[in-house]
C-alpha positions as CSV (number, residue, x, y, z in Angstrom):
1,M,18.0,71.2,47.2
2,A,21.2,71.6,45.3
3,A,19.9,74.3,43.0
4,R,18.5,76.2,45.8
5,S,21.6,76.1,47.8
6,T,23.4,77.3,44.8
7,E,21.4,80.4,44.5
8,N,21.6,81.2,48.3
9,A,25.2,80.8,48.1
10,W,25.5,83.1,45.2
11,I,23.4,85.8,47.1
12,A,25.6,85.2,50.2
13,A,28.8,85.6,48.4
14,R,27.6,89.1,46.8
15,L,26.6,90.2,50.3
16,R,29.8,89.2,51.6
17,E,31.8,91.0,48.8
18,A,29.7,94.2,49.5
19,G,30.9,94.0,53.2
20,D,34.5,93.5,52.1
21,L,34.4,96.5,49.7
22,L,33.1,98.8,52.2
23,Q,35.7,97.7,54.7
24,A,38.3,98.2,52.0
25,Q,37.0,101.6,51.1
26,G,36.9,102.9,54.7
27,A,33.1,102.7,55.4
28,N,31.9,102.5,58.8
29,P,32.4,99.0,60.4
30,F,28.8,98.7,61.3
31,R,27.8,98.8,57.5
32,A,30.4,96.4,56.5
33,G,29.5,94.0,59.4
34,A,25.9,94.1,58.6
35,Y,26.5,92.7,55.1
36,H,28.8,90.1,56.5
37,R,26.1,89.1,59.1
38,A,23.5,88.8,56.5
39,A,25.8,86.7,54.3
40,D,26.2,84.2,57.1
41,S,22.6,84.1,57.8
42,V,21.8,83.4,54.1
43,E,24.6,80.7,54.0
44,Q,23.2,78.9,57.0
45,F,19.5,79.1,55.6
46,E,18.3,75.5,54.7
47,G,15.4,76.5,52.4
48,S,15.1,78.2,49.2
49,L,15.2,82.1,49.3
50,R,13.6,82.1,46.1
51,E,10.6,80.2,47.1
52,E,10.1,82.0,50.4
53,F,10.2,85.4,48.6
54,D,7.7,84.1,45.8
55,K,5.2,83.1,48.6
56,Q,5.5,85.9,51.1
57,G,7.7,88.8,49.5
58,P,10.3,90.8,51.4
59,A,8.7,90.0,54.8
60,A,9.9,86.4,54.6
61,L,13.5,87.6,53.9
62,Q,13.2,89.7,56.9
63,R,12.7,86.9,59.1
64,L,16.4,85.7,58.6
65,P,18.7,87.0,61.3
66,G,20.5,90.2,60.5
67,V,18.3,90.9,57.5
68,G,16.4,94.0,57.7
69,V,14.3,96.2,55.4
70,G,17.2,97.3,53.3
71,I,19.2,94.2,53.0
72,S,15.9,92.4,52.2
73,A,15.4,95.0,49.5
74,A,18.9,94.1,48.1
75,I,18.2,90.3,48.2
76,A,15.0,90.8,46.4
77,E,16.8,92.9,43.6
78,M,19.1,90.0,43.0
79,L,16.2,87.5,42.9
80,V,14.1,89.7,40.6
81,T,16.8,91.1,38.2
82,G,20.0,88.9,38.6
83,H,21.8,92.2,39.6
84,W,22.5,94.3,42.5
85,V,23.1,97.9,41.6
86,Q,24.8,98.8,45.0
87,L,27.3,96.3,44.6
88,A,28.0,97.2,41.0
89,R,28.7,100.7,42.2
90,L,31.1,99.5,45.1
91,R,33.0,97.8,42.4
92,G,33.0,100.8,40.1
93,E,30.9,99.1,37.4
94,A,27.6,100.7,37.8
95,D,25.7,101.8,34.9
96,E,22.6,103.0,36.5
97,S,20.7,103.6,33.2
98,G,21.3,100.0,32.1
99,L,20.7,97.9,35.3
100,P,17.1,97.0,36.4
101,H,15.8,97.6,39.7
102,A,13.6,95.6,41.9
103,P,10.9,97.5,43.6
104,A,12.4,100.0,46.2
105,P,11.1,100.2,49.8
106,A,8.5,102.8,50.5
107,P,9.7,106.4,50.5
108,H,10.8,107.5,54.3
109,K,12.6,110.5,55.8
110,A,15.8,112.1,54.4
111,P,18.7,113.8,55.6
112,G,18.2,117.8,56.0
113,V,20.2,119.7,53.3
114,A,22.7,121.1,55.8
115,L,23.9,117.4,56.4
116,L,23.8,116.6,52.7
117,L,25.9,119.8,51.9
118,D,28.5,119.0,54.7
119,V,29.1,115.4,53.2
120,D,29.5,117.2,49.8
121,R,32.1,119.7,51.4
122,E,34.1,116.7,53.1
123,Y,33.8,114.8,49.7
124,R,35.3,117.4,47.6
125,Q,37.9,118.5,50.2
126,K,39.4,114.9,50.6
127,A,39.0,114.1,46.8
128,A,41.1,117.3,46.2
129,A,43.6,116.2,48.8
130,G,44.0,112.8,47.5
131,R,42.7,111.1,50.7
132,L,40.0,108.9,49.5
133,T,40.1,105.4,47.9
134,L,39.9,105.6,44.0
135,I,37.8,103.1,42.0
136,S,37.9,102.1,38.4
137,P,34.4,103.0,36.9
138,R,33.4,101.0,34.0
139,R,31.9,103.8,32.0
140,F,34.0,106.2,30.2
141,N,37.0,104.8,31.3
142,P,38.5,102.6,28.4
143,E,41.8,102.1,30.1
144,G,40.4,100.9,33.2
145,K,42.2,103.3,35.5
146,P,41.1,103.9,39.2
147,W,40.2,107.6,39.0
148,L,36.9,108.0,40.8
149,P,37.1,108.9,44.4
150,V,34.7,107.3,46.8
151,L,33.8,108.5,50.4
152,H,31.9,106.5,52.9
153,A,30.9,108.6,55.9
154,R,28.4,108.5,58.8
155,R,26.4,111.5,60.5
156,G,24.4,110.3,63.3
157,E,21.8,107.7,62.1
158,W,22.7,108.1,58.4
159,H,25.5,106.4,56.3
160,F,26.6,108.0,53.2
161,T,28.5,107.2,49.9
162,A,29.5,110.1,47.8
163,L,31.0,110.0,44.2
164,Y,31.6,112.4,41.4
165,S,29.0,112.0,38.9
166,N,30.0,109.7,35.9
167,T,27.0,110.0,33.8
168,A,27.0,110.8,30.0
169,R,25.4,114.1,30.8
170,A,28.1,115.1,33.3
171,H,30.8,114.4,30.8
172,E,28.9,116.4,28.0
173,L,28.6,119.5,30.2
174,G,32.1,119.0,31.8
175,R,30.8,118.7,35.4
176,T,32.5,115.5,36.2
177,R,34.4,117.4,39.1
178,D,31.3,119.3,40.2
179,W,28.3,117.1,40.4
180,V,28.4,115.0,43.4
181,V,26.0,112.0,43.7
182,I,25.4,111.2,47.5
183,Y,23.8,107.8,48.5
184,F,22.4,107.8,52.0
185,Y,21.3,104.7,54.2
186,D,19.6,104.7,57.4
187,D,20.4,101.9,59.9
188,D,18.2,99.3,58.1
189,H,20.4,100.1,55.0
190,R,17.5,101.4,52.9
191,E,19.0,103.6,50.1
192,Q,18.0,107.0,48.8
193,Q,20.1,109.3,46.7
194,C,20.4,113.1,45.8
195,T,22.8,115.2,43.5
196,V,24.8,118.3,44.8
197,V,25.7,120.7,42.2
198,T,27.1,124.2,41.8
199,E,24.2,126.6,41.1
200,H,24.9,129.1,38.1
201,R,22.1,131.5,38.2
202,G,19.8,133.4,40.4
203,A,20.0,134.0,44.2
204,L,22.1,130.8,44.8
205,A,24.7,131.4,42.0
206,D,28.1,129.8,42.7
207,K,26.5,128.0,45.8
208,R,26.4,124.4,46.3
209,V,22.7,123.2,46.1
210,V,20.9,120.0,46.6
211,R,18.9,119.3,43.3
212,G,15.3,119.3,43.8
213,R,15.6,121.1,47.5
214,E,16.9,124.5,46.2
215,A,14.2,126.3,48.6
216,E,15.5,124.6,51.6
217,C,19.1,125.6,50.5
218,R,18.0,129.1,49.9
219,T,16.5,129.2,53.5
220,L,19.9,127.7,55.0
221,L,21.7,130.4,53.1
222,M,19.6,133.1,54.5
223,E,19.9,131.9,57.8
224,A,23.6,131.7,57.6
225,E,23.9,135.5,56.3
226,T,21.5,136.7,59.3
227,A,23.2,134.8,61.9
């Protein structure tokens, strides 16, 4: 039981740290509180989360009070890989190309492009005005300086986290102040992501577009021009 309790405590501590970081970075209190409640639930669970997960998968984790689809996926990721990418991102340590992921929840709906572009606009405006918390990314930051702005925002049922891209490709092309990665979560904390960039060719040249959803962005632009 000691070993099992130690692993449960390790998971609870990481859930609680995520809640603390979200709170410190100005996220919606609902998100921070959800991770704190889940941490309490994991701490109070007397069995082994690993044994329950091995026997019944994520559904077993979702029976814990305060643990829904998204948080159960986070716990599964920690059990399967020993890492939690979302926490690493909040710490400024994420190297998405090098961290393994547990299987993600099944795809579900995503916000419209107008909503994503509005979050992109808010992020870039507040970053330029120095109104956002800065984190210290692990990659491409040898001096460990806090320089990467992070925005947490809510629009209706969606929670968003936005950051400038800190990938090797963004640095290579000089797009670290152009490409914005937006992570979005529903009220069950299931995560998806997209990237918003400035288009450089065609009908959308010099416009902000959501990569992979250019057709929707073009329709939105045409509707705005004819309104």
